[in-house]
C-alpha positions, 0 to 999 in steps of 0.5 A, a space after each residue: 053899852 060901849 066897851 072899855 077903850 083903854 086909849 094910851 093907859 095900857 102902856 102906863 099900866 102896871 106890868 104882871 108877869 103872866 109867864 110865871 103863875 106864882 109871880 103873877 098872883 103875887 103881883 096881882 095881889 100887890 096891885 089889888 092892895 095899892 091905893 084901893 078905895 074905902 068900902 061901903 055896903 055897895 059900891 059902883 065899879 062900872 056904870 050901874 054895876 055894884 059890888 056889895 055885901 050880904 048886909 045890903 042884899 038882905 035889906 029889901 028897903 035899901 034894894 028898893 031905894 037904890 032901884 036895883 033891877 037884878 041881884 047876883 048872889 055869889 054866896 047862894 044857899 038854901 037859906 039865902 036865895 032869891 025868895 026874899 025879893 018876891 014881889 019886888 021886880 028883882 031878877 035873881 041869879 044865885 051861885 052856890 060858890 065857896 070862898 075857897 082857893 080850891 073852888 072852881 069859880 071859873 065854871 061860872 064866869 061865862 054864865 054870870 058875865 052873860 047875866 050881868 051883861 043882859 041886866 045892863 042892856 035890857 033892864 028887867 027882861 030876862 028868862 027863868 032858868 035853873 041849872 046845877 049850882 046856878 039859880 036864876 029867879 024872876 019875879 015881877 018885871 018892870 021893863 021901864 026900869 033901866 038895868 042896875 045890878 048888885 053883885 054880892 057875896 058875904 063880905 063883897 071882896 072875893 067871890 063877887 069881885 072875882 065874878 065882876 072882874 071876869 065880866 069886865 074881861 069877857 064883855 068889856 075887853 079889859 085885861 086883868 090889870 085893867 079890870 083890877 084898876 077899874 074895880 078898885 077905883 070904886 071898891 077895895 077887893 081881894 079875891 083869894 089866891 085860887 080865884 086870882 089864878 083862875 082870873 090869870 088863866 082867863 087873861 092868858 086865854 084871852 090875851 096870851 102872856 102880854 099885859 
């Protein structure tokens, strides 16, 4: 998959003051709420990458109809894991994340971004793995199916959105502003302030204080 090429759009993008964390959070929030799309149960925000809620994630008939090959559950728990997809050819990854400003979502950024990237590049081919709060579950694999991934949490606006924004920054060379603009073309999202601060920290790590 080709990486994001902003062309001349970066100079016209809204400006966020990354030198001041508090100001940056408020400016990112304003950007998130301006002109955002109306949400459905699952919305495409990048080719073959969808953000959705628990309703669609637990609707196996809809998962099958939409031909998802991968599911990344950002609200994984012992009651809501990957067992529901047994026999469906779904590759599953679970993150036991809490939608709390104090939760360290950044600890999951790299592994989740790699999972999404692999899903979009390879379809159903992925290895089994379990580590800490991360669960990767593989059922039957149908390698002829192109990769299509649902990233979800309970509502589909905070935890899952944070992971997708981090993916776009880490794997598609987007700044935080560019990632927000891209995602909100397809879905209205609103990560909590703690998650926004962690995304701002990621932006500074990747790009410094420039927009």
